[in-house]
C-alpha positions as semicolon CSV with decimal commas, in nm:
position;residue;x (nm);y (nm);z (nm)
1;M;-0,010;-0,015;0,017
2;A;0,191;0,347;-0,114
3;Q;-0,100;0,583;-0,098
4;L;0,011;0,940;-0,037
5;S;-0,166;1,170;0,194
6;L;-0,110;1,541;0,279
7;K;-0,300;1,692;0,518
8;K;-0,221;2,064;0,586
9;I;0,137;2,034;0,448
10;E;0,260;2,369;0,532
11;K;0,642;2,523;0,479
12;V;0,749;2,822;0,652
13;Y;1,148;2,950;0,621
14;P;1,331;3,078;0,908
15;N;1,319;3,411;0,743
16;G;0,920;3,412;0,784
17;F;0,864;3,347;0,390
18;K;0,580;3,082;0,360
19;A;0,625;2,878;0,042
20;V;0,360;2,618;0,106
21;H;0,033;2,690;0,219
22;G;-0,204;2,412;0,384
23;V;-0,193;2,152;0,100
24;D;-0,423;1,903;0,113
25;L;-0,345;1,573;-0,163
26;E;-0,407;1,240;-0,212
27;V;-0,218;1,045;-0,444
28;R;-0,401;0,705;-0,504
29;D;-0,167;0,372;-0,480
30;G;-0,003;0,324;-0,785
31;E;-0,108;0,650;-0,958
32;F;0,116;0,847;-1,197
33;M;0,069;1,194;-1,063
34;V;0,222;1,512;-1,202
35;F;0,301;1,841;-1,011
36;V;0,269;2,130;-1,271
37;G;0,326;2,482;-1,245
38;P;0,552;2,805;-1,280
39;S;0,898;2,851;-1,142
40;G;0,856;2,934;-0,722
41;C;0,533;2,754;-0,727
42;A;0,695;2,530;-0,480
43;K;0,617;2,198;-0,650
44;S;0,996;2,119;-0,622
45;T;0,960;2,229;-0,240
46;L;0,656;2,014;-0,162
47;L;0,806;1,707;-0,354
48;R;1,154;1,741;-0,138
49;M;0,926;1,752;0,198
50;I;0,759;1,388;0,075
51;A;1,087;1,280;0,004
52;G;1,255;1,411;0,354
53;L;1,515;1,640;0,194
54;E;1,268;1,946;0,352
55;T;1,135;1,947;0,690
56;I;0,767;1,993;0,685
57;S;0,654;2,302;0,962
58;G;0,281;2,217;0,937
59;G;0,049;1,942;0,868
60;E;0,056;1,561;0,833
61;L;0,236;1,341;0,583
62;R;0,126;0,990;0,510
63;I;0,270;0,698;0,309
64;G;0,043;0,424;0,349
65;E;-0,064;0,424;0,690
66;Q;0,240;0,562;0,813
67;R;0,296;0,908;0,938
68;V;0,642;1,022;0,787
69;N;0,713;1,353;0,898
70;E;1,025;1,260;1,111
71;L;1,115;0,977;0,927
72;A;1,475;0,991;0,753
73;P;1,466;0,994;0,372
74;K;1,587;0,603;0,374
75;Q;1,297;0,498;0,609
76;R;1,011;0,631;0,396
77;G;1,011;0,352;0,074
78;I;1,050;0,596;-0,166
79;A;1,303;0,676;-0,460
80;M;1,413;0,971;-0,634
81;V;1,530;1,095;-0,943
82;F;1,705;1,408;-0,970
83;Q;1,744;1,689;-1,324
84;N;2,126;1,633;-1,271
85;Y;2,136;1,254;-1,271
86;A;2,411;1,207;-0,986
87;L;2,590;0,952;-1,142
88;Y;2,877;0,851;-0,983
89;P;3,186;0,905;-1,279
90;H;3,403;0,637;-1,154
91;M;3,170;0,376;-1,161
92;K;3,061;0,194;-1,463
93;V;2,690;0,179;-1,492
94;Y;2,656;-0,165;-1,355
95;D;2,819;-0,060;-1,069
96;N;2,616;0,288;-1,030
97;L;2,255;0,081;-1,068
98;A;2,439;-0,170;-0,777
99;F;2,563;0,094;-0,550
100;G;2,254;0,155;-0,361
101;L;2,219;-0,239;-0,319
102;K;2,553;-0,315;-0,174
103;L;2,502;-0,063;0,112
104;A;2,181;-0,225;0,220
105;G;2,388;-0,612;0,223
106;T;2,148;-0,743;-0,059
107;P;2,293;-1,069;-0,159
108;K;2,489;-1,086;-0,462
109;A;2,271;-1,309;-0,694
110;E;1,969;-1,087;-0,571
111;L;2,157;-0,756;-0,672
112;D;2,270;-0,877;-0,998
113;Q;1,914;-0,981;-1,048
114;R;1,791;-0,669;-0,978
115;V;2,048;-0,482;-1,184
116;R;1,980;-0,669;-1,538
117;H;1,614;-0,661;-1,483
118;A;1,641;-0,328;-1,444
119;A;1,839;-0,269;-1,759
120;Q;1,633;-0,504;-1,923
121;L;1,322;-0,281;-1,852
122;L;1,521;0,049;-2,013
123;E;1,654;-0,130;-2,275
124;M;2,025;-0,062;-2,161
125;E;2,178;-0,419;-2,111
126;H;2,428;-0,281;-2,428
127;L;2,530;0,004;-2,147
128;L;2,630;-0,196;-1,823
129;D;3,016;-0,163;-1,920
130;R;3,014;0,222;-1,959
131;Y;3,133;0,508;-1,733
132;P;2,902;0,759;-1,723
133;K;3,090;1,008;-1,981
134;Q;3,079;0,779;-2,219
135;L;2,682;0,800;-2,222
136;S;2,441;1,035;-2,387
137;G;2,227;1,264;-2,186
138;G;1,923;0,993;-2,254
139;Q;2,177;0,738;-2,147
140;A;2,222;0,867;-1,843
141;Q;1,884;0,970;-1,761
142;R;1,760;0,592;-1,846
143;V;2,069;0,474;-1,559
144;A;1,909;0,740;-1,287
145;V;1,567;0,590;-1,339
146;G;1,711;0,240;-1,345
147;R;1,891;0,313;-0,995
148;A;1,536;0,400;-0,854
149;I;1,395;0,086;-0,980
150;V;1,640;-0,169;-0,868
151;K;1,515;-0,068;-0,489
152;K;1,165;-0,155;-0,547
153;P;1,045;0,151;-0,382
154;E;0,662;0,205;-0,307
155;V;0,698;0,561;-0,424
156;F;0,907;0,723;-0,689
157;L;0,979;1,090;-0,727
158;F;1,089;1,260;-1,009
159;D;1,218;1,613;-1,001
160;E;1,202;1,761;-1,358
161;P;1,413;1,438;-1,472
162;L;1,411;1,564;-1,873
163;S;1,478;1,924;-1,848
164;N;1,816;1,883;-1,965
165;L;1,729;1,712;-2,296
166;D;1,630;1,810;-2,637
167;A;1,321;1,837;-2,733
168;K;1,347;1,555;-2,946
169;L;1,492;1,292;-2,693
170;R;1,258;1,432;-2,417
171;A;0,942;1,340;-2,614
172;A;1,097;0,978;-2,643
173;M;1,178;0,959;-2,285
174;R;0,812;1,119;-2,192
175;V;0,690;0,726;-2,378
176;R;0,966;0,523;-2,203
177;L;0,886;0,686;-1,865
178;T;0,503;0,627;-1,901
179;E;0,524;0,300;-2,042
180;L;0,779;0,174;-1,801
181;H;0,486;0,271;-1,501
182;R;0,246;0,104;-1,652
183;T;0,454;-0,205;-1,704
184;L;0,560;-0,234;-1,326
185;R;0,184;-0,203;-1,271
186;E;0,095;-0,488;-1,488
187;A;0,362;-0,692;-1,346
188;G;0,232;-0,653;-1,009
189;Q;0,502;-0,456;-0,877
190;P;0,290;-0,091;-0,889
191;A;0,462;0,183;-0,739
192;T;0,321;0,534;-0,684
193;T;0,492;0,783;-0,884
194;I;0,491;1,177;-0,878
195;Y;0,678;1,375;-1,115
196;V;0,731;1,725;-1,110
197;T;0,752;1,966;-1,426
198;H;0,719;2,329;-1,529
199;D;0,637;2,189;-1,889
200;Q;0,221;2,123;-1,916
201;V;0,283;1,927;-2,229
202;E;0,505;1,695;-1,993
203;A;0,185;1,706;-1,782
204;M;-0,065;1,670;-2,021
205;T;0,104;1,338;-2,145
206;M;0,224;1,171;-1,870
207;G;-0,017;1,229;-1,598
208;E;-0,349;1,001;-1,469
209;R;-0,399;1,310;-1,291
210;I;-0,242;1,678;-1,239
211;C;-0,196;1,912;-0,925
212;V;-0,189;2,265;-1,080
213;L;0,011;2,459;-0,829
214;K;0,074;2,838;-0,797
215;E;0,257;3,025;-0,499
216;G;0,205;2,729;-0,291
217;V;-0,133;2,672;-0,340
218;I;-0,369;2,387;-0,555
219;Q;-0,584;2,519;-0,760
220;Q;-0,708;2,205;-0,922
221;V;-0,618;1,866;-0,911
222;D;-0,806;1,642;-1,181
223;T;-0,723;1,405;-1,542
224;P;-0,568;1,602;-1,789
225;T;-0,907;1,615;-2,019
226;A;-1,086;1,787;-1,714
227;L;-0,832;2,035;-1,655
228;Y;-0,825;2,128;-2,029
229;D;-1,206;2,094;-2,076
230;R;-1,324;2,233;-1,727
231;P;-1,060;2,488;-1,551
232;A;-1,165;2,549;-1,181
233;N;-1,014;2,943;-1,272
234;A;-0,839;3,176;-1,521
235;F;-0,473;3,104;-1,390
236;V;-0,531;2,668;-1,467
237;A;-0,706;2,792;-1,822
238;S;-0,396;2,969;-1,929
239;F;-0,137;2,752;-1,779
240;I;-0,284;2,412;-1,946
241;G;-0,270;2,434;-2,319
242;S;-0,065;2,520;-2,589
243;P;-0,069;2,779;-2,752
244;E;-0,274;2,896;-2,437
245;M;-0,653;3,015;-2,430
246;N;-0,717;3,352;-2,526
247;I;-0,842;3,538;-2,198
248;H;-0,947;3,886;-2,195
249;D;-1,139;4,105;-1,964
250;A;-1,487;4,207;-2,077
251;T;-1,833;4,307;-1,939
252;L;-2,101;4,079;-1,872
253;Q;-2,453;4,278;-2,045
254;S;-2,781;4,213;-2,097
255;Q;-2,907;4,150;-2,432
256;G;-3,300;4,134;-2,526
257;A;-3,389;3,872;-2,267
258;G;-3,054;3,730;-2,292
259;L;-2,669;3,805;-2,199
260;A;-2,410;3,928;-2,435
261;I;-2,006;3,992;-2,393
262;A;-1,870;4,316;-2,446
263;I;-1,507;4,309;-2,577
264;G;-1,280;4,473;-2,796
265;G;-1,557;4,683;-2,928
266;Q;-1,756;4,345;-3,041
267;V;-2,107;4,246;-2,874
268;L;-2,118;3,882;-2,855
269;P;-2,429;3,690;-2,752
270;V;-2,392;3,429;-2,480
271;P;-2,544;3,094;-2,570
272;E;-2,844;2,986;-2,403
273;A;-2,736;2,712;-2,212
274;K;-2,431;2,934;-2,077
275;A;-2,624;3,210;-1,976
276;A;-2,875;3,022;-1,730
277;K;-2,564;2,989;-1,490
278;L;-2,461;3,377;-1,578
279;K;-2,769;3,545;-1,449
280;S;-2,638;3,670;-1,109
281;S;-2,332;3,784;-1,263
282;Q;-2,519;4,056;-1,504
283;G;-2,324;4,373;-1,529
284;A;-2,023;4,244;-1,371
285;A;-1,647;4,291;-1,493
286;I;-1,521;3,913;-1,629
287;K;-1,255;3,753;-1,799
288;F;-1,330;3,612;-2,139
289;G;-1,178;3,289;-2,246
290;L;-1,139;3,097;-2,613
291;R;-0,903;2,843;-2,678
292;P;-0,720;2,917;-3,035
293;E;-0,875;2,572;-3,199
294;H;-1,215;2,746;-3,089
295;V;-1,143;2,999;-3,365
296;S;-1,191;2,934;-3,701
297;S;-1,144;3,044;-4,039
298;L;-1,446;2,900;-4,131
299;P;-1,821;2,902;-3,959
300;R;-1,903;2,649;-3,712
301;P;-2,202;2,542;-3,511
302;G;-2,246;2,777;-3,247
303;S;-1,999;3,064;-3,373
304;V;-2,019;3,403;-3,443
305;E;-1,851;3,600;-3,693
306;V;-1,635;3,878;-3,581
307;P;-1,434;4,128;-3,819
308;S;-1,012;4,171;-3,711
309;T;-0,715;4,273;-3,846
310;L;-0,426;4,022;-3,880
311;R;-0,106;4,065;-3,744
312;F;0,125;3,725;-3,836
313;M;0,122;3,306;-3,884
314;E;0,314;3,118;-3,741
315;H;0,339;2,757;-3,968
316;M;0,356;2,480;-3,755
317;G;0,331;2,212;-4,055
318;S;-0,035;2,049;-4,007
319;E;-0,164;2,380;-3,874
320;V;-0,118;2,731;-3,850
321;F;-0,135;2,956;-3,551
322;V;-0,246;3,259;-3,675
323;H;-0,258;3,615;-3,435
324;F;-0,507;3,882;-3,515
325;D;-0,650;4,165;-3,337
326;I;-1,049;4,254;-3,243
327;G;-1,021;4,588;-3,194
328;T;-0,736;4,640;-2,931
329;V;-0,760;4,291;-2,845
330;P;-0,518;4,054;-2,943
331;M;-0,634;3,649;-3,013
332;T;-0,495;3,370;-3,150
333;A;-0,680;3,133;-3,401
334;R;-0,554;2,756;-3,445
335;V;-0,620;2,683;-3,798
336;P;-0,575;2,349;-3,993
337;A;-0,318;2,413;-4,320
338;D;-0,545;2,312;-4,532
339;Q;-0,886;2,535;-4,425
340;L;-0,639;2,850;-4,441
341;G;-0,807;2,962;-4,806
342;G;-0,729;3,275;-4,879
343;L;-0,618;3,366;-4,546
344;G;-0,271;3,256;-4,620
345;E;-0,231;3,528;-4,901
346;K;-0,303;3,765;-4,654
347;T;-0,068;4,026;-4,506
348;R;0,003;4,225;-4,158
349;G;-0,258;4,479;-4,115
350;A;-0,505;4,300;-4,384
351;A;-0,877;4,307;-4,254
352;H;-1,039;3,948;-4,209
353;A;-1,347;3,745;-4,055
354;F;-1,299;3,514;-3,800
355;W;-1,568;3,257;-3,662
356;L;-1,574;3,223;-3,248
357;Q;-1,750;2,924;-3,113
358;L;-1,930;3,081;-2,819
359;N;-2,063;2,751;-2,704
360;Q;-1,702;2,660;-2,637
361;A;-1,614;2,960;-2,423
362;H;-1,532;2,996;-2,081
363;L;-1,625;3,306;-1,840
364;F;-1,421;3,388;-1,552
365;D;-1,477;3,603;-1,272
366;A;-1,280;3,935;-1,306
367;A;-1,161;3,952;-0,936
368;S;-1,143;3,575;-0,811
369;G;-1,046;3,414;-1,127
370;A;-1,300;3,160;-1,052
371;N;-1,517;2,978;-1,376
372;L;-1,839;3,101;-1,364
373;L;-1,994;2,826;-1,562
374;L;-1,882;2,547;-1,333
């Protein structure tokens, strides 16, 4: 049993700075949980508190049924993989993998079996006789992961382990680590995993659930799909998704028997299904949010035509990110390359009409940022 339970966890430094504010979180047994947020949001601090590398100022941390606040790292049943790999340069890969087991007095036959099993899982049997200086970045990272696997921990902790790799290798390692977690679970060796990253693409592609943090406070914990489709607030909405959601100040006003959004000199009708949830916010300052894929160059169900002025386009291959202005409000559209039509021939400053799919819009409270439609 390796469920993690965090109850009112706090971190206060000697100078009085409070980095973590009463975090409550349950990480399920065998789950792959990702902590994500901008630099300085305390995600690594929280991970280090779980590992025992940072003291807990308040609250209770349990691994399984055991309170571990006062336990040393080696007593917690965890294995941690760092950003810098931390391999012993004078030892071959085999000895790097075996070092912790040797210190623990593991019998030689069992040690050898564990090392070779980890090497097989990570497809690095051919690297066992090499020294760290003979490895690529991706190979060194696999050794660091292998060193964690041989310990057979109840909990894996990853602190931005792929940030030193190039984009192509990082994508390959994302797949490898995700498959490794599933392979161990299917083999009857489930390990609860917490993975820290500032990269929302890593979070979305790897996490079974994601914990979004801001300034030491949890903003939302949910599946990648739920975070994307139903963000709890404007911060989550802007942080999850690439390119990020268009979010701008607007006003909610009456329009006949319904409601409308005033933004950039345009008045956009609120779909009836959404208006029913917004009656109490009529006349209020809000934030209007719409993802780039819900801005199109062609009419779509629930869409409204708006005039715009083109700024520039980013050609990404199968799709194009089109940047334009509605009045003084900047917007981005995510348009399939084969649907550009005449738009592809237009230049900066040209007029063009876009279609906003308002049935996909999000509306947030201007002060708190809370999603008014949830």
